[in-house]
N, C-alpha and C positions, 0 to 999 in steps of 0.2 A: 592520496586517496587509494585505498587499496581494497574498497568494500568491493564484492562480486557484485557484480549491474548487467541488469540485461533489458532492454529496451520492446517493448510490445508494439512494433508498427502495422498497417494497415496497408493492403492498396487503394483502398478509397472511404469514405466515411460510411458508416452505416455497415460496414465490413462484419462486424461484431467483435471490433476489439476488446470492447469494455465487459464484456461477455469472456473470452477468453483470458483477460486480465485479472477476472476476479478469481475464475475459476484457478488459475496458476496462486493467487494469492492466500486464496482460502487452502489449497492442497498444500502451500507449503508451511502457511501456519499450523493446519492442523497435525503436519507434521514434528511441529515441534518448533520451527525456526523462527525468528526475527524477522520480519517482512518487512521493509521501507518503501510506501507507496507513493508514487509522484503520478503527476501530471503534467505532460508538455501544454500550453497554452493558459489561456487564460479561464479555462471553463469551472466553475464552483459546482457542479452536481458530481462529475464522477469521482473526486477525492473523497466525497461523503460517503460512497460505496464503498471507496478503496479501505476507510478508517473503520467499517463492519467488518469487511473479510480480514483483516490485519491487526485489529482492534489497537493500531497505533494511528496518530493525526495522519494526513497524505498532507504533500507540498506540492505547488506548483512551480512549472521550470517554463519559464518566458522567456527565451531570450532577446525576442526584438522587445518589448515593454521594460524587462528589468536591467538587461547587460548581460554579457558574460561572465564578469567576473560577481554580481551579483547571485547568479546562478549557482556557479561553482561554490561561493560561500554559502548557500545556502542548503546544497548537497551535502557539502563536509559537514556542516553544523548540525545538520538533522540526521544523517545515515550512521552516526556514532551508535555503536552498539547493535545494528544491524547486524544480520547474519548475510541479507541481500537483498540489494534494493529492485524493486520492479517498474518501472517507468511506462507507463502509457502514452502512446504517440497520440496525435491531432491530425483530424483529417487521413488523408493519403500521405506516405511516409514522406514524400517530395513537396507534397503542397505547404505553401506558407504566405506570405504578403507579396511576392515577385515570384511572375514567371520565368527567369533565367538565372535565379539566385535559390539557395536555397535557408534565405532569412526569413526568421518566422517558422519554421515548421521542425519535425519530429526529426529528420536528418541532419538538421544543426544541433541540436543537442545530444543526438548520437554522437556526433563528432567531438560537441564538445566536452563529453563526458569518455569519450574513447571506449564506446561498450559496441558489442555486438547488437544486432536485430532478428527477432523474430518476426518476421512477415506472415501476418493472419489474411487468408484468402479464401473470399466466397467460391466455393466450389460448386456453389449448387447448381448452376449448369452450364458446365464445362468439364471435360476430360483432358486430353491430352494438351489443348491449348492453353491450359492452368501453366505449363511450363513455359511457355512463351511468353504468357503475361510477367511470371516469376524473372526469366531472362533478362526484361525491360530493366526492373527495378535492381537487378543485379550489375546492370552496364551501367547506368544513368552515370553514378560516380562512384569510382573506385575506392573512394577514403572510407565508403559505408560498406559495414560486413553483415552480411546475411548469413545469419548460423544455421537456418533452419527454416521450415515454414509451419503453420498450423493451419488445417484444412476445415472451416466452417459449413456448415450445412450440406455435408455430405449425404449421400443418398442413401444408402446401404454398402454390407461388405465387399461387394461388385466394381460400385462407383471407387471407394476408396483403392481396391486394386490397381485398377486403372489410373488414380491419380498419383499412387504413391510410386509405381512404374514408371510413369512420365517425370514426374519431378525429378526423381532419383537418377535416371540417366541422364536427363537434357541438361539439369542443374549444378549436379552433384551437391547436393545440400541434403541433408536428412529430413524428412516427414515427422515431427517430434510430436506430432498428436493431432487429434480430429476430434471435431463437433459433429455427431450428428444432427440433421435437420431438426429441430426440436420447439414448439412453440411455448412451451413450458417454463423457457430458461429466457424468454424476452421479457426484457422491462418496462413498465409502464411508459408510455411516456405523454407529455404536455403540452403547452404552446412554448416554453421555455427550453424543452429538451425533455430529457430522462424525470421521471417523478423524483426528489430529492428521498435520499437514507429513511428518515422520519415518515415521510408520505407514503411510503411502500410498504404495506402492512403485510406483504407477501414477501418481502427483502430476503426474509432466514430461510422460508423455504425454496426459495430461487437461489441462495447462497448453496443451500444444502444440495439441491441440485446441480449445481456448475459444481462442488467439489465433487459428487458422482461422476462429472467429467474427467476429470482428473485421473480416471482410469483409466481414459486413452489420449491421455499428456504422460512424457516423458518427463517427468519431473529431476529425474537423476541427472538427465541427460541439459537439461535446461539448467542445473545447477552448476553444472560441469563447464555449458559454455558462459555461464554470468562469471565464472572464476580467469577467464582469459581477455577478460576488462584491463585496460593498462593502466599499470601506476601511475600519479601524476604527482607532482610535488607542490601544487598549491594550498595554501596553507590558510587557515582562516583570518590569520592576522593580516592578510593583505586588501581584506576588506571588512574592516573591523569599524562601521558608524554605529556601534553603540555607545553613548555619550560615558567619558570616562567618570564624571561627578553625577551620581544618581541623585536625585532628591531626597530630604531627611526622613518626609513623612510619604508614604505609599498618595499617589493620585488615584482617586476611587472613578474608576470611569463604567457607566452601567451602557451595557451595551444590546439594542434588542436581539433576543434568540427565541424564537419559536416558529411555529407552521409557517409564518407570513415571512419571517425576518432569519434567512440563513446565509447568505452568500457573501461570507468573508473569506479571503487570502489569511489561512492559517499564521503563514509570515507576517502579516499585516497586525494580529492580535498578541502573537510571539515577539514582537518587537518593539508594539507598546508596553507590555511586561517589562521588557529587557531594559527598555527606559525608564521603569519606575511606575509602572500604573497596576495599580490595583485591578484586574476586569471584574463584574459582578454582571451576570446574565440576568435580563429581564424580562417577561412577557408583555407585549402589548395587549395581544390578544385576551391572555386570563387572567394576568393578576389586576389585581385593585390598589396596591401602595408600590410606590417606589421604593427602589433597594434606600437605605439611610446614610445620610452623607456622603451625598455624591458629588463630584466634581465637573462632569461631562458629560454628554450624551455621543453615543454612537450607534448611527442607523445604517444597515448594510442594505443591502440588493435583496428581492425578495418577492412574494405573491402579495403584496397587500390589498391587488385587488379581487384575488381569490376569494379574500376572508375579512372584506369590505362590510358586510353584514354585521358580522362580531367585530370590526372595530368599530362602529358605530355604537354596536348596544355596549361597548364596555366605556359608558360615558366616564366613570371615574376616571380610569387610569387617562383619559384625553385630555381631561382637565387639568389632574396632576401636570402633564408634563407640559401642554400649554404654559401654566403658571410657570413650573423652572424655567422656562425659555423666555418668558416675558422678563423675569428675575435677573435674566442675564448669565445663564448656567450654559457655555460652549457647548454646541451641536455640530455636528458633523453627521451628514447624510449621501449617501450615495444611490441610485435609481432607484429602488423600492423605498427607503427613505423618503426621497424627494416627493414621492408617491403620496407617501405618508403624512408628509408635514404640508400638501396642497390642502386646498379649499375642499375640495371634491373628487371625486371618481366617477368617471361614466364610464359605461359598461357598454360592450357592443350591444346589447338591446336595447341601449338607450336610459336604462335604469340608473339613478347619479345615488351616489352615497357620500354624505360628508366624512371627510379626512379631519385632521387639525385645526387647518387654518391659517400657518404657521406664514406659508407662502401665497401669494396673491396667485389666482388662475384654476385652472379646472384640467386636471389628467383625463385624458381620451383614449381608451384601448382602440388598438387597431389590429387589423386582420394581417397585416405585414409587419415586419418588423422595421424599424425606422433607427436611422443613422445608424446602421448595424455596423462594428468592427473598430479596428486599432484608429486612435487617432493623436495627434501631437499637440499638445494644448500648450496656452501660454495665458499667464495670469494676467489679467487686462487690470487691475488695479492694485492695490495693495489691500489686505486684510489681514485677520489675526491667523491666516494658513498660510498665506503666502506674500511674496514682494512682486509690483508690478513689473513684467518682463520674465521672470522667473518659466522655465520651462519643465512638462513632463508629460510620459506617453502613458496612454490609458485605453481602457477597453470599452465600449458601448454594448449592448444586449438587450434590446427592450422594444414587447410590443404595442408602446402609446407614446402621447408626445402631450407635452404640456403647452395650453394655449399660453400661458403666460411667458412663453422662453422668450428673454432679451430683455425683463424688465431687471431689473441690479444684476447683470450680467454679469459673471466673475472669469469665466474662462472662454480664449478663442480658440476653436476644436476645428483640426484641420483632419477631415479623414484619410490615411493612408494610401489605400487606393486609387479613391477617387478624386482627389485634390478638393472636396467639399467644404466650404468654410462657413461657419455658424458663431455666433456669441451665445453661448451657452451658462445653465447653471443659475444661482442664486446668491447671491450673500448680503447679509445686513446684520450689522452690528456684532452679534455674536454666533450667528448659523450661516453656515455654508453648504448647499445642494446643489447636486450636480448630478446627471446621468450617468456621467463618467466614472468609470472604474478606477481606482489608482493604487497602486501596488508600492506600500511603503517603502520596498527596498532601491525602488527606481527614484522615488523622491520622498528620501526621509526627513527633510525640511516640514512637511507636511504635518508628519506625525508627532516631531518634535515640539513645533510651535502649538499644536494641537494642546500636547501635555503642557506645555509652557502657559497658555491661556488658560488650561484648568486648575494650575497650580494658583496662578493668579486671584481665578474666584476662590478658590479652597480659603488660601489668605483672607479675602474681602470676610468669606462668610466667616470665620475664626475672629476676626475682627469687630466684627458686627455683633456675634455671640456674645465676647466679653465686653463691650459697651452696652449691650443689652441687659448682662448679668448683672 
């Protein structure tokens, strides 16, 4: 592992990590470098922005959910051919699932990949106190090397002079850049966080403004620091979970991808392809026909509740999907996918729109997050995607609840922080739907069984076609 790499960490959530990360990625890409983008933790939206800034797929590195070996394997595999990897942190640098360890934090990934950290500081209402804050981050964990800071929301040149003098005198690290307070580079948000890249019509203009911010960020020094990342002897062969034997005929998986469905881990899609799948994107919102000769459905998270009216109006697609599922096509759905498969969704103002009706019960939108966070999950029974007693780690993030929860539940889910336990998800015959997002590198058997079931369906369809002919 010799690729130059750097982490963009923050003192806290909302400090401007995403804006600074995008500015650096866009600036390095504009300079002609091949930039690999990464995001610490389970977030889906930030990687979609990384991809626009770097023109390359961005990947999540989640040590708690995936495990250390999977993170190393994924980074080594996907960083090949890059000139530099830029890793955006999550929350504050040391924030994770524990108050006493760095488990699940940006700091844990920084140590795992043996790379320096640039600390983003919101200096909007501070001067000399900025140095005191940075000093705390420098001393909490001696294994974390903070190589410099980037100051956000700087009021002006005189403010910058005060900040720079204090930081360099007390912290003995350089100010590698700054961003003046500027509402024009803020990315619009919605109830699930930032707007996704495809929804943000101003994204390219925003990136252009962020590129301009690079005039105040020393990209050359960032590259120099990135090259100080320590080499590691980890080999991709040490965590090779890709099957040695692949199916002779590609297994065609139709996966929903449009404004309503976007929350896929890139590594999940890549892993399915590595295992012999041919992935065909389709739009439940806009398409009126399904891709031909498909062997499975994969519905990810997203915002089907936001586009409920359009989903209702696309009667042709709803009918085709329902028919295919009733005919036995293997179907895996997460979060937004569960919402789509339910009978209906009820908005905060009481309006009810029909969904597919594959799963009993109604989805009710909520003002607050429900069952938010990391969870330990155990299979309650054997099914086409798992065996009773198998365990895996996952994550939930949704402002809704399903009033049919507990009917044909398939997972026993325990929240990592609070210890709350509930039976969740739905599994019946060829359908498994759940609020839990699963990373296939942490539970590879789910993906492999999904494809095996899809292959069985493919072969059944071929036999029935031969009989018909």
